[in-house]
BABA-177045 format. One line per 10 residues: number of its first residue (from 1); for each residue y, z, x of C-alpha. Coordinates in steps of 0.25 Angstrom, whole numbers, plus 5000, padded with zeros to 4 digits. Each point is the difference from the previous one (the first is absolute). Layout:
BEGIN
NUM> Y/Z/X  ...
***
This chain:
BEGIN
1> 5146/5095/4939  4998/5011/5011  4987/5008/5001  4996/5010/5009  4986/4997/5005  4990/5011/5004  4987/4998/5008  4991/4991/4991  4989/5008/4994  4991/4988/5002
11> 5002/5002/5015  4996/5014/5000  4988/4996/4991  4995/4991/5011  5002/5010/5010  4992/5010/4993  4988/4991/4998  5001/4995/5015  5002/5013/5007  4999/5012/4991
21> 4987/4999/4993  4993/5014/5002  4987/4993/5001  5004/4992/5012  4999/5008/5013  5003/4989/5010  5003/4985/5001  4985/4998/5001  4999/5004/4985  5007/4988/4995
31> 4986/4993/4997  5005/4993/4988  5013/4994/5005  4999/4985/5004  5015/4998/5002  5011/5010/5002  5013/4997/5007  5014/5006/5001  5011/4992/5007  5014/5002/5003
41> 5010/4988/5002  5013/4998/5006  5008/4987/4998  5014/4995/5003  5005/5005/4987  4988/5009/4996  5003/5015/5002  4986/5004/4998  4988/4994/4993  4987/5007/4997
51> 4987/4993/4995  4988/5008/4996  4986/4995/4995  4988/5009/4996  4987/4993/4997  4989/5008/4994  4985/4996/4997  4993/5007/4988  4987/5008/5003  4993/4994/4987
61> 5003/4985/5005  5002/4997/5014  5006/4986/4996  5011/5006/4991  5012/5006/5006  5014/5004/4996  5013/4997/5008  5013/5007/5000  5012/4994/5006  5014/5005/5003
71> 5012/4993/5006  5014/5005/5003  5011/4993/5007  5015/5003/5001  5010/4990/5005  5015/5002/5004  5009/4988/5003  5015/4996/5000  5004/4986/4997  5012/4992/4995
81> 5001/4996/4985  4992/4987/4999  4998/4996/4986  5015/5000/4996  5012/4994/5007  5007/5013/5004  5003/5008/5012  4993/5013/5002  4987/5007/5005  4989/5008/4993
91> 4990/5010/5005  4986/4999/4994  4989/5011/4999  4987/4995/4994  4988/5009/4997  4987/4993/4997  4987/5007/4995  4987/4994/4996  4988/5008/4995  4986/4993/4997
101> 4987/5004/4995  4988/4991/5000  4985/4999/4996  4992/4991/5009  4986/4995/5001  4993/4994/5012  4991/4989/5000  4993/4995/5013  5010/4990/5004  5013/5004/4992
111> 5007/5011/4992  5006/4999/4986  5008/5010/4991  5012/5004/4993  5012/5008/5003  5012/5007/4993  5013/4999/5008  5013/5007/4998  5012/4996/5008  5015/5004/5001
121> 5012/4995/5007  5013/5009/5000  5012/4993/5005  5013/5007/5003  5012/4992/5005  5014/5006/5003  5012/4992/5006  5013/4994/4999  5007/4987/4996  5013/4994/5002
131> 5009/4997/4987  5014/4995/5003  5005/5009/5011  4991/5012/4997  4986/5004/5003  4992/5005/4988  4987/5008/5000  4987/4994/4995  4988/5008/4995  4987/4993/4995
141> 4986/5007/4997  4988/4993/4995  4986/5006/4997  4988/4991/4998  4987/5005/4996  4987/4991/4998  4986/5001/4995  4989/4990/5001  4985/4999/5001  4994/4992/5012
151> 4987/4992/5000  4995/5002/5015  4990/4991/5008  4997/5003/5015  4991/4993/5010  4996/5007/5013  4993/4996/5012  4996/5009/5012  4991/4999/5012  5000/5006/5014
161> 5012/4992/5005  5008/4996/4988  5005/5006/4987  5007/4992/4989  5005/5002/4986  5007/4993/4989  5005/5007/4988  5007/4995/4987  5007/5007/4989  5004/4992/4987
171> 5008/5006/4989  5001/4992/4987  5012/5008/4995  5010/5011/5005  5008/5009/4991  5014/5003/5006  5010/5010/4996  5014/5000/5005  5011/5010/5000  5014/4996/5005
181> 5013/5008/5003  5012/4992/5006  5014/5004/5002  5011/4990/5006  5013/5007/5000  5011/5001/4995  4998/4993/4987  4985/5000/4998  4997/5015/5002  4991/4999/4987
191> 4991/4990/4994  4991/4996/5011  4988/5008/4994  4988/4993/4996  4985/5003/4997  4991/4988/4998  4985/4996/5000  4993/4987/5003  4986/4994/5003  4998/4992/5012
201> 4990/4989/5002  4989/4999/5009  5002/5006/5014  4990/5001/5012  4998/5006/5014  4991/4995/5011  4997/5008/5013  4991/4996/5011  4996/5005/5014  4992/4995/5012
211> 4996/5011/5011  4992/4998/5013  4993/5010/5008  5005/5000/5015  4992/5012/5005  4996/5014/4996  5014/5005/4997  5008/4988/4996  5001/4990/4989  5011/4989/4998
221> 5003/4991/4989  5010/4995/4990  5003/5004/4986  5008/4992/4989  5006/5003/4986  5006/4991/4989  5005/5005/4987  5006/4991/4988  5007/5007/4988  5009/4992/4990
231> 5011/5009/4995  5007/4999/4987  5009/5011/4994  5014/5003/4994  5011/5005/5008  5015/5003/4998  5010/4992/5009  5015/5001/5001  5007/4990/4991  5015/5001/5002
241> 5004/5015/4995  4987/5002/4993  4985/4998/5002  4990/4990/4993  4985/5000/5000  4994/4989/5009  4985/4997/5002  4995/5000/5014  4989/4991/5003  4994/4998/5014
251> 4987/4999/5008  4998/5010/5011  4991/4996/5011  4997/5010/5011  4993/4996/5013  4995/5009/5011  4992/4998/5013  4996/5009/5011  4993/5001/5013  4991/5012/4999
261> 4993/5009/5011  4990/5011/4997  4997/5011/5010  4987/5007/4997  4991/5011/5004  5009/5012/5000  4993/5014/5000  5011/5006/4991  4999/4988/4990  4985/4997/5002
271> 4998/4991/4988  5014/4994/5000  5008/4990/5009  5015/5000/5004  5006/4987/4995  5013/4993/5005  5006/4988/4993  5012/4992/5003  5005/4988/4992  5010/4994/4991
281> 5003/5001/4985  5007/4989/4992  5005/5001/4986  5005/4988/4992  5007/5000/4987  5003/4988/4992  5015/4996/5002  5002/5011/5011  4999/5000/5015  4987/5005/5007
291> 4999/5014/5005  4993/5001/5013  4996/5013/5007  4992/5004/5012  4990/5012/4997  4992/5009/5008  4989/5009/4994  4991/5011/5006  4989/5009/4994  4985/5002/4998
301> 4990/4991/4994  4985/5002/4998  4996/4986/4997  5003/4996/5015  4987/5008/5004  4991/4991/4993  4999/4990/5012
***
C-alpha cells in the first residue's frame, strides 16, 4: 500500500525542545541535558539515516530523567529474485522509523527504567519476472507497525581517561500489525491484500561502548549493538493463479560495530563534540542469507564531553 510520508511530527517536536525553547538563549542554557545527540548515517544501501536523542533531567529530582529518541532510515536496493526459482529483478525501497519515550532513574552505579517504543517499516517492491517468453510486472507493498514496552538497565563508568557504558533493553511482548498489498500480473491482479495482527515473544537490544581520552581535543573508541527479535505474522503468497495465507516465522538478529572518534572543544559547539563512526552492520534472518552493509555516521554528541 503506497503512502506519502511527510516530515514526522516527532522530529519537529524533538527539534523544538532541543533548539527552539524561548527560555534558552544559548547552548550554555542546556543545564538539564545529560545526553543529547543527532547523527546522520550513510551506508551501502542506506540513502539517509537520522538518529536523535534528547535526555532531560527534572528539576524536582536530579536522579529522575526522561529520554526521547527518534530514528529514521531509508534504504534503496536492486536485486534478483531469491526466494523463488524464477528469473527477474526487483527494486526495493524501505523506510524505517522508530520513536521512543522512557522514564529512567539513576542509582550510584547503574540506571533502571521503562520505555515505550513504536516502530514501523514500510517496504515497497516493484520489478519484473519471466513467465514463458514474456516478462511481467511485479508489485509488492508491506507495512509493518509495532509497539512494545522495554525494561531498561544501564551501567556507566567514567574517569579522566576512560568512559564506558553498557545498556540493555528487554521487551517481554511486542504487538505487531501488518498491512499487505501484492499484485503479480497478469492473473493475480487482485487478491493479495491482507491485514493481520500478532504478538511476538521476548526481544532485546544490547548496546555498549568504550572511549579513551587521547588529549584535550580527541577521544577514540569502539561501539557495538546487538538486537534480537522473533517475528511471527501472516502473509499472502502466490499459489498457482491465486494467493494463500502463509505464516511467516523467523528470528531477526542485527549486529553493528563501529570505530568512533570524538572531536571536542569547538567554540560554536561549546558543550558538544563532533562524532564520526565507521563500521559494519549485519542482519541475519532464519532461512535467509545475511545482509551486510558498511556504514559511516557523523553528528554531534554531548556525552563525549564527560571525559
